[in-house]
Structure formats: C-alpha cells, structure tokens
Backbone as CSV, one residue per row, in Angstrom:
resi,resn,N_x,N_y,N_z,CA_x,CA_y,CA_z,C_x,C_y,C_z
1,MET,78.549,33.604,-127.027,77.562,34.585,-127.408,76.758,35.032,-126.197
2,THR,76.266,34.094,-125.378,75.484,34.481,-124.208,76.345,35.189,-123.171
3,CYS,77.619,34.867,-123.138,78.504,35.529,-122.176,78.620,37.014,-122.480
4,LYS,78.576,37.399,-123.752,78.657,38.812,-124.114,77.414,39.569,-123.658
5,VAL,76.247,38.946,-123.815,75.000,39.623,-123.473,74.784,39.653,-121.966
6,PHE,74.962,38.512,-121.290,74.661,38.422,-119.860,75.868,38.754,-118.968
7,SER,77.037,38.601,-119.462,78.286,38.722,-118.675,78.157,37.870,-117.415
8,ASN,78.244,38.467,-116.237,78.155,37.651,-115.019,76.808,37.805,-114.318
9,LYS,75.813,38.422,-114.967,74.494,38.621,-114.359,73.611,37.384,-114.596
10,VAL,72.795,37.084,-113.591,71.896,35.939,-113.698,70.629,36.326,-114.467
11,VAL,70.131,37.535,-114.213,68.924,38.023,-114.873,69.250,39.347,-115.533
12,LYS,68.760,39.504,-116.763,68.986,40.760,-117.459,67.749,41.079,-118.294
13,LYS,67.357,42.333,-118.275,66.209,42.780,-119.032,66.635,43.000,-120.480
14,LEU,65.958,42.314,-121.414,66.297,42.433,-122.828,65.086,42.949,-123.602
15,CYS,65.338,43.723,-124.632,64.266,44.173,-125.524,63.985,43.054,-126.521
16,ILE,62.708,42.779,-126.722,62.340,41.778,-127.714,61.513,42.468,-128.793
17,PRO,61.524,41.928,-130.003,60.714,42.526,-131.071,59.224,42.467,-130.735
18,THR,58.466,43.403,-131.256,57.041,43.519,-130.955,56.271,42.276,-131.382
19,PHE,56.589,41.726,-132.542,55.830,40.561,-133.011,56.029,39.360,-132.090
20,ILE,57.217,39.225,-131.491,57.452,38.132,-130.541,56.648,38.369,-129.272
21,PHE,56.573,39.617,-128.840,55.790,39.949,-127.648,54.320,39.563,-127.862
22,TYR,53.739,39.955,-129.017,52.334,39.646,-129.283,52.112,38.162,-129.513
23,TYR,53.069,37.493,-130.096,52.954,36.044,-130.262,52.868,35.370,-128.897
24,ASN,53.766,35.726,-127.986,53.757,35.139,-126.642,52.499,35.525,-125.873
25,LEU,51.995,36.723,-126.121,50.813,37.193,-125.414,49.557,36.453,-125.851
26,TYR,49.409,36.189,-127.161,48.175,35.611,-127.688,48.319,34.155,-128.117
27,ILE,49.355,33.471,-127.725,49.556,32.071,-128.131,48.424,31.172,-127.655
28,GLY,47.845,31.481,-126.521,46.761,30.653,-125.996,45.498,30.747,-126.823
29,GLY,45.309,31.819,-127.589,44.100,31.989,-128.390,43.954,30.921,-129.448
30,VAL,45.054,30.525,-130.052,45.014,29.476,-131.067,44.652,28.149,-130.418
31,ASP,45.207,27.884,-129.259,44.892,26.637,-128.563,43.420,26.579,-128.171
32,ILE,42.869,27.697,-127.724,41.454,27.735,-127.345,40.580,27.509,-128.574
33,ALA,40.921,28.148,-129.687,40.128,27.972,-130.912,40.181,26.515,-131.382
34,ASP,41.352,25.901,-131.341,41.464,24.488,-131.733,40.650,23.597,-130.808
35,GLN,40.690,23.895,-129.525,39.952,23.098,-128.553,38.447,23.221,-128.794
36,LEU,37.965,24.426,-129.051,36.536,24.616,-129.312,36.102,23.900,-130.581
37,GLN,36.954,23.887,-131.599,36.597,23.201,-132.838,36.530,21.694,-132.642
38,LEU,37.332,21.162,-131.758,37.334,19.717,-131.542,36.163,19.248,-130.693
39,TYR,35.600,20.125,-129.856,34.478,19.719,-129.007,33.294,19.246,-129.839
40,PHE,32.903,20.033,-130.825,31.735,19.719,-131.660,32.165,19.786,-133.111
41,ASN,32.901,18.821,-133.542,33.471,18.812,-134.885,32.431,18.346,-135.890
42,THR,32.362,19.028,-137.020,31.427,18.627,-138.078,32.117,17.797,-139.152
43,GLN,33.406,17.564,-139.021,34.163,16.806,-140.036,33.643,15.378,-140.146
44,ARG,33.475,14.939,-141.353,33.101,13.560,-141.652,34.043,13.056,-142.744
45,THR,34.023,11.755,-142.984,34.819,11.195,-144.066,34.131,11.514,-145.387
46,HIS,34.897,12.078,-146.328,34.322,12.501,-147.598,35.155,11.969,-148.761
47,ARG,34.495,11.790,-149.882,35.197,11.434,-151.107,35.431,12.659,-151.981
48,LYS,34.692,13.707,-151.739,34.868,14.949,-152.496,35.967,15.776,-151.835
49,THR,36.763,16.456,-152.639,37.896,17.192,-152.087,37.493,18.507,-151.449
50,TRP,36.375,19.105,-151.839,35.988,20.398,-151.311,35.261,20.301,-149.985
51,LYS,34.698,19.146,-149.658,33.909,19.023,-148.434,34.729,19.168,-147.149
52,PRO,35.940,18.589,-147.051,36.728,18.832,-145.837,37.049,20.310,-145.637
53,LEU,37.303,21.009,-146.727,37.560,22.452,-146.627,36.318,23.183,-146.139
54,PHE,35.157,22.808,-146.664,33.907,23.420,-146.214,33.699,23.192,-144.723
55,HIS,33.906,21.954,-144.254,33.694,21.659,-142.837,34.723,22.355,-141.952
56,PHE,35.944,22.481,-142.422,36.954,23.239,-141.667,36.514,24.691,-141.508
57,LEU,36.058,25.293,-142.605,35.601,26.684,-142.543,34.363,26.824,-141.669
58,LEU,33.454,25.859,-141.754,32.256,25.884,-140.912,32.643,25.810,-139.435
59,ASN,33.544,24.893,-139.086,34.000,24.778,-137.694,34.655,26.068,-137.219
60,THR,35.469,26.669,-138.083,36.154,27.909,-137.719,35.152,29.032,-137.487
61,VAL,34.177,29.147,-138.370,33.161,30.201,-138.226,32.346,29.996,-136.955
62,LEU,31.944,28.760,-136.672,31.144,28.499,-135.477,31.928,28.782,-134.202
63,SER,33.175,28.361,-134.159,33.995,28.598,-132.964,34.269,30.083,-132.768
64,ASN,34.602,30.778,-133.842,34.863,32.209,-133.731,33.597,32.976,-133.370
65,SER,32.452,32.543,-133.879,31.187,33.198,-133.528,30.902,33.031,-132.044
66,TYR,31.164,31.839,-131.531,30.963,31.619,-130.096,31.895,32.507,-129.278
67,LEU,33.160,32.572,-129.683,34.111,33.404,-128.944,33.702,34.876,-128.982
68,LEU,33.245,35.331,-130.140,32.818,36.727,-130.240,31.546,36.989,-129.434
69,SER,30.634,36.026,-129.429,29.382,36.235,-128.701,29.598,36.198,-127.196
70,SER,30.615,35.499,-126.737,30.855,35.407,-125.296,31.956,36.354,-124.836
71,TYR,32.404,37.252,-125.718,33.472,38.187,-125.364,32.971,39.214,-124.373
72,ARG,33.740,39.448,-123.345,33.466,40.487,-122.359,34.732,41.314,-122.200
73,PRO,34.618,42.633,-122.140,35.812,43.447,-121.896,36.466,43.064,-120.576
74,THR,37.747,43.336,-120.456,38.484,42.911,-119.258,37.982,43.609,-117.999
75,ASN,37.437,44.831,-118.118,36.946,45.517,-116.931,35.526,45.098,-116.563
76,CYS,34.888,44.308,-117.402,33.527,43.829,-117.132,33.614,42.531,-116.343
77,GLN,32.870,42.434,-115.265,32.951,41.263,-114.384,31.917,40.191,-114.718
78,ALA,31.144,40.397,-115.788,30.128,39.404,-116.144,30.792,38.102,-116.566
79,SER,30.240,37.003,-116.124,30.816,35.699,-116.467,30.175,35.174,-117.739
80,ARG,30.767,34.156,-118.285,30.208,33.524,-119.481,29.049,32.636,-119.054
81,ASN,27.848,33.142,-119.249,26.673,32.367,-118.857,26.357,31.285,-119.876
82,ASN,26.701,31.536,-121.101,26.356,30.599,-122.170,27.515,29.664,-122.440
83,SER,27.231,28.397,-122.427,28.268,27.427,-122.764,28.326,27.284,-124.281
84,HIS,29.373,26.656,-124.738,29.556,26.434,-126.171,28.426,25.566,-126.726
85,LYS,28.060,24.548,-125.975,26.994,23.657,-126.424,25.663,24.395,-126.513
86,LYS,25.361,25.231,-125.527,24.122,26.011,-125.536,24.123,26.996,-126.702
87,PHE,25.281,27.603,-126.978,25.384,28.522,-128.107,25.037,27.806,-129.408
88,ARG,25.585,26.599,-129.595,25.321,25.852,-130.828,23.864,25.427,-130.932
89,ARG,23.268,25.037,-129.799,21.844,24.669,-129.818,20.980,25.873,-130.167
90,ASP,21.276,27.014,-129.555,20.506,28.227,-129.846,20.654,28.629,-131.312
91,LEU,21.857,28.502,-131.841,22.094,28.821,-133.242,21.311,27.877,-134.148
92,ARG,21.364,26.600,-133.842,20.616,25.607,-134.619,19.121,25.917,-134.602
93,ASP,18.579,26.187,-133.405,17.149,26.472,-133.290,16.771,27.734,-134.053
94,ALA,17.616,28.757,-133.974,17.330,30.009,-134.681,17.356,29.800,-136.195
95,LEU,18.312,28.995,-136.679,18.383,28.735,-138.119,17.181,27.934,-138.598
96,PHE,16.765,26.939,-137.809,15.589,26.161,-138.195,14.327,27.016,-138.149
97,GLU,14.231,27.881,-137.165,13.058,28.746,-137.058,12.975,29.695,-138.249
98,ARG,14.127,30.206,-138.687,14.143,31.118,-139.833,13.837,30.390,-141.149
99,SER,14.077,29.079,-141.184,13.878,28.352,-142.436,12.434,27.936,-142.656
100,ILE,11.605,28.042,-141.630,10.207,27.643,-141.759,9.445,28.749,-142.484
101,ARG,8.754,28.365,-143.533,7.968,29.343,-144.280,6.665,29.600,-143.549
102,LYS,6.359,30.840,-143.401,5.086,31.226,-142.790,4.008,31.180,-143.872
103,GLN,2.839,30.688,-143.511,1.724,30.660,-144.450,1.210,32.077,-144.642
104,LYS,1.071,32.476,-145.884,0.544,33.799,-146.164,-0.975,33.767,-146.009
105,LEU,-1.470,34.762,-145.321,-2.908,34.868,-145.137,-3.469,35.805,-146.203
106,TYR,-4.381,35.286,-147.008,-4.998,36.072,-148.060,-6.411,36.428,-147.619
107,THR,-6.666,37.704,-147.496,-8.010,38.118,-147.123,-8.905,38.203,-148.355
108,LYS,-8.357,38.689,-149.472,-9.131,38.803,-150.705,-8.391,38.064,-151.820
109,ASN,-9.135,37.450,-152.665,-8.613,36.808,-153.871,-7.389,35.925,-153.616
110,PRO,-7.551,34.783,-153.011,-6.393,33.896,-152.852,-5.903,33.440,-154.215
111,PRO,-4.633,33.107,-154.346,-4.123,32.666,-155.649,-4.790,31.354,-156.062
112,PRO,-5.014,31.184,-157.356,-5.705,29.960,-157.802,-4.836,28.724,-157.574
113,ARG,-5.477,27.651,-157.241,-4.779,26.376,-157.073,-5.131,25.500,-158.274
114,TYR,-4.107,24.966,-158.883,-4.306,24.158,-160.074,-4.117,22.693,-159.738
115,SER,-4.859,21.873,-160.421,-4.705,20.431,-160.268,-4.449,19.830,-161.651
116,THR,-4.355,18.532,-161.703,-4.123,17.865,-162.988,-5.322,18.008,-163.916
117,ASN,-6.473,18.384,-163.394,-7.663,18.581,-164.236,-7.505,19.795,-165.138
118,HIS,-6.629,20.725,-164.766,-6.442,21.939,-165.545,-5.419,21.761,-166.677
119,ILE,-4.788,20.616,-166.746,-3.795,20.384,-167.790,-4.509,20.079,-169.096
120,VAL,-4.055,20.734,-170.146,-4.644,20.487,-171.463,-3.829,19.370,-172.112
121,TRP,-4.494,18.278,-172.429,-3.823,17.138,-173.030,-4.041,17.171,-174.537
122,TYR,-2.928,17.147,-175.258,-3.005,17.151,-176.720,-2.748,15.739,-177.243
123,PRO,-3.366,15.400,-178.338,-3.077,14.088,-178.949,-1.618,14.023,-179.399
124,ILE,-1.102,12.853,-179.498,0.320,12.674,-179.783,0.716,13.179,-181.162
125,HIS,-0.180,13.188,-182.116,0.194,13.670,-183.460,0.422,15.191,-183.479
126,HIS,0.041,15.907,-182.408,0.335,17.338,-182.300,1.750,17.601,-181.769
127,HIS,2.385,16.583,-181.257,3.729,16.736,-180.710,4.742,16.759,-181.853
128,THR,5.719,17.631,-181.741,6.770,17.683,-182.755,8.122,17.625,-182.061
129,LEU,9.059,17.023,-182.757,10.409,16.895,-182.229,11.196,18.152,-182.555
130,LYS,11.786,18.760,-181.572,12.585,19.963,-181.762,14.018,19.639,-181.385
131,LYS,14.925,19.999,-182.263,16.344,19.797,-181.985,16.888,21.032,-181.306
132,LEU,17.477,20.871,-180.157,18.010,22.024,-179.406,19.484,22.194,-179.659
C-alpha cells in the first residue's frame, strides 16, 4: 500500500483531511487545560455521586476562565503577567468582597427592630391542633 503512494520517493506531500489538521494543530490545548486543572484541583473524596461532577465542572470553568483572561492575540507582544495562582487568588478575593453585605444607611425612619419582648404569648388553651 505505501509503495503505491510513495513509490521510490523518500518524502511526498500528501493532502490530509481538515479535521486531522486542526486536531494536530490544537492537540496541545487539551494538555494545557488538563495541566492547569491539576495544579489547583478542587476534587475531594465524596460519597454523593453529583459532587465529583460539580468539582470537575468547577475545575474546568476556573481553568478556562484563566486561559481566556490571559489570552493575547498572536501579534500582541504582551506577556502573561498574571500567574494561574494569582488569578485564582484575585477571583477568590473578588467573590468574597461581593458576598459581604453593605450596611444600609438610613437617614430617616430606620426599620423597627423587634425583640422577644414584642412577641405576644398566648395561654396554651388557645392553641389548637390543625391537621395539614
């Protein structure tokens, strides 16, 4: 079979299908994504079946977010200033900062604060059993 294609030539230019060309071109992308996921893995041992899937998706989202945030066009000479670890720390800090509730400042009529003194206690004979 190879003798028919190559005959007596050592090197011959062959056409390859487009999907094979793109596979060979981008094969390293999968390796990089796997490597980034392994650096800071969130996987833990779980007894629930959905938790490993959640952590896999979380790792994938975090790694892809880092890759997208550090993407530079090929003609741009800017280097990756942010490391993966710094990206994750910044993300963590931003999420924690967003989760903190700010105290609302009331200039007029603050909402009333209730304590246990405001609870009306009824005698037990006023209680009735309701079947739901």
